[in-house]
N, C-alpha and C positions, 0 to 999 in steps of 0.2 A: 786505397792501399794502406795508408798510414793508420786509419782506424782499425783495419783488420789486424795489423801487426801489434798495435797497442792492446787490442782486445785479447790477442793470444798471450801477450806478456802478462796481462792481469789474471789469466786463468791459471794461476799457480796451484799445483797440487803437490802434496807431500811426496808422492812416489817419484816425481821427476827429480826432486832434490836428492832423493836417496840413491840415485843411480850414478853419482859421481865416484870416481875411483882414485883413491890415494890413502895413505896411512896404514895402520896395522889391522890384523884380522883376529887377534886373540879374543876369547870370550871372557868378559869380566866375571869375577867370582860372585855368586849369589850370596847376599847378606841382608836378611830382612830384620834389621835391628830396631826399626821403628815404623810408625804408620806411613811415613813418607816413602821409606824404602819399599814397603809392601804395595802401596798404590802405584808406585813407579814400575815395579816389576809386573804388576797386574796389567798396567797399561801397555807394556811391551808385549805381553802375551796376547792381549786382545787385538793389538795392531796387527800382529802376525796372523791371527786366526780370522780376522774380519776383512779378508781380501788380499793381503799382501802375499801370502803363500800362492794363491791362485794367480795373482798377477805375475809373480816370478816364474811360475810354471808356463804361463802363456808366452812370456818373453824368452823362454828357453834357458833361463838361469838355473832352474831346478827341474829335475825329472820327478814326476809324481810317484809317490808310493801308496797313495790312497787306494788305488785299485787292488794292490796286493793285500793290503790290510782288510779291505772289504771282502775279498774273495776268501781269504783264510778264516776270517771271523765267522763267516757263514758255514764253512766246512767244520771249524772247531766246535761250533754250537751243536752240530749234529753228530759229533764223533764220541767214541767212548774214551775213557781216561787214558788208555795207552796211545790211541791214535791222536788225542789232543796234544800230548807231549811231543810227538813226532811233527805234527803240523805246526805247533808253536815254534819249534826249532827251525823248520823250513822257512816259516814266515820271517823270523828274525834274520836268517841268513840272506834272504832276498832283499829285505829292507836295508841291511847293512851294505849289500852290493850297490843299491841305489844311492845310499849315503856317500859311498866312496866315489861314485861317478859325479855326484853333486859337489863334492868338497872343493875342487879348484875354483869353479865359477862362484860358488857360495862365498868362499874366502875373499874373492875380489869384490863381491857385492858388499860384504861386511866392512871391508876397508873403506869403501866409499860412504857407506852409511855412518860409520863412526866419525869420519872426517867431517861430513856435512853437519851432523848433530852437534859437533863441538865448535862450529862457527858461531860468531855473534849474529843474532837474528837479522839485524839491519846493516851488516857490514857490506861494503862495496864488493868484496870478494865473494860473499855468499850470493849477492844479487847476480854477479857475473856468472857464477856456477849455475844458478837456477835458469837464467836466460840462455846460457850456452847449451844446457841440456835440452831445453825446449827447441832451440835451433836444430841440434843434431838429431833429436828423437822424433820431432814432429814437423817443424816448419820446412827444413831442407828436404826431407823425403817427399813431402807433399809438393814442394816447388819443383823438384826434379821430375816427379811423376807427371805433373801438369805440363812441364816444359818439353820433356823428352819422351813421355809415354811410360806407362807402368812397367813395360817389359824391357825398357832400355837400360843398359849399364852406364850410359853417359850421365855425368853429373856436373853441376856447376863447380867452379873453382873456389874452395874455401878461403884461400889466401886473398883472392880478389874481393870476396865478400867482406873479409876483415879489413882490407885496405879501404874500401868505400865506407864501411861503417865507422871505422876509427877516424877517418878523415873528417867526417861530419861531427863526431863527438869532440874532436880537438879543434874544430873551427879552422881546418886547413883548407888550402885551395883544392878544389875538386877537379878531377879529370873530366867528369861529366856532371853538369849542373843538376841540382835537385829536381828541377822541372823536367829536364831532358831525361833524367834517370827514371822518373815515374812513367814518362811517356814511352821509354824504351822497354821497360818491363811489361807495360800494358800491351804494347805492340807485339812483343814476342809471345806473350800469353795468348793473344788473339790469333796469331799465326799458328801456334801449336794446337789451339782448339779447332781451328779450321782444318788443319791437316788431319787431326784425329777424326773429325766428322767426315772428311773425304775418305779416309781409310775405311771407316765403318760403312759408309755408303757403297764403296766398291765391294765390300764383303756381301752386303745386302743384294747388290745387283747380281751377283752370282746365284744367290738363293732364289731371286725372283726373275731369273733370266727368261723363263718361258712366258711369264706374264708381260715382261717388257717387249719381247718379240711379238706377242699377239697385239699389244697396244700399238706398236710401230706399224705393223701390217694394216691394222684398222685405219690409222690416219693416212697411210700411203694410198690405200684404196679409196678412202673418203675424199681425198684431194682431187680425184679424177671426176667426181660428180659435178654436173652442171650446177652453177650457182654457188659453189663452195669457194671461198676466197682463202688462200693461205698466205699469211703475213710472214715477213722475214724471221720473226721470232719462233715460228712454227705454229702459232695460234691459227686455227681455222674458224671461219664463221660463214653462216648463210643468213640472208635477210628474209625473215618471215613476214615482217610488216615494216614499211619505211615511214619513219616519222619526219617531221619538218621543224622541230623545236630546236632549242639551244643545245650545244654539245658541252658536256661537263669538262671541267679542268681538275687538276690535282687538288685544289683547295675546296672543291664543292662537296656537298653532301647530297646524295641522290635517294630517290624513293623508287623501289623496283619490286616487281613480281618475278619469281624465278622457280625453276623446276630442275633439280639436278639428278643425273643418273650416271651409273657406270656404263662402259661401252656394251655391256651385256644387258642393259635395260634396268638393272636394279636401282630403285629410287633410294637415295641416301639423305636428301633434304629437299623440301619444297614449301615455299611460302604460299604457292597456289593451293596445295592440299590443306594448309593451315587456314586459308581464307583471309590472310592478313599480309599486306605488303611489308617489306623491310626497308629501313633507312640506315645508311652508313656512309662514311667518308669514301671517296673514290680510291684513296690509297690504303684503306683499311681492309682490303680484301686480297685474295690471291692475285698474283701478277697477271694472269690471263684475263681476269675480270677487269683489272685496272686498265690494261691496254685496250680492251674492247669498249669500256665505258667512255673513254676519251675519243672514241670514233663515232659513237651512237648519238644521233639527234633524239631529243625527247619525243616520245610517242612511238619509237621504234621497238620492234621485237625481233631479236636475233637468236639464232641457235649457235652456241659456242662449242667448239671441239678443242679442249684444253689439254696439251701435252703435260705429262707429269711434272716436268721441270718448271712449268708455269702454274702448277697447282700445289700439291702438298709434298712433292718430291719423295724422299725416303721415309717420311713420317707414316706411322701406322695409326689411322684414325677410325679403327673399328671396321665398319663396312668398307671404308676407303683404305685399301691395303697399300703398302709402299709401291711407288712407281705406277700408280693408277692414272690413266688418262680419263678425263671426265667430260661429260656433255651437260650443258646448261641451256635451257630456254630462258632468256632474259628479256623482260619487258621494262623499258625505262619509262616510268610514269611521270617523273618530274625531278627538278632540281630544287632542293629545300633552301 
């Protein structure tokens, strides 16, 4: 967490500093008395033209007039002298209207710009402004979105953020220790992420309702067949060949041959078809496999019927669509 915050602080950009609001908004008089004046003025023009105007339009500070100019310039180029005068007058009137709309917000921006530019480069106040802007414009919106969801109007309490931050800076006694604070933030973020994943999964379940119903019906009917064992987890298996070797544990690596299909028979993966067994850790596979492997003696071959919640759940893995129940023929060749 600390590395992320420090990394954000280091990503200082000129535009974040420019967004501070205070001071006056009058335009300095242009006076190009020497080469320094000229290069200074030119730098101001280039700053505005090389992205600042577009940035302010994106942020809603300015309403763009470029489309008006482009449209009228095309029409003026094709007009006769009389029409050109009329079109130029219309264009000027529309641009003037946009300028009047822009004026209040632009004045506020200019106040902040002038105030920030007049600060000493390394002054604590300037650093506070820069970091504060990053908090308000980037970090807090991101944190609120992650914690409460992008559509929520709920927000963290800025006063309590400042209380915690300033208490650390001033070496004051903390209401929540630094270790507990990091753990609490991490816990809340994980809870928010889990809630968002659950919400998205519920939405997907509506979309895939027919497929889920078909999968549930398949397993319900399959459970009635002789030789099929249904475990409390919902995993089903039938023994195709009984082995008499050791039974793997969580820490073992196993060598297996397998053939995987959807319930409609579509093959999505097969070491048998590739002609080469696979080796992996018992806990490095889907939950249904892990459960079955810890019951299978080496030398066994079982057919597994894996419910989607013990397979890939809501994931879309190409041929394996969300909430797909899977069938595997698994032959346990050995423990590595």
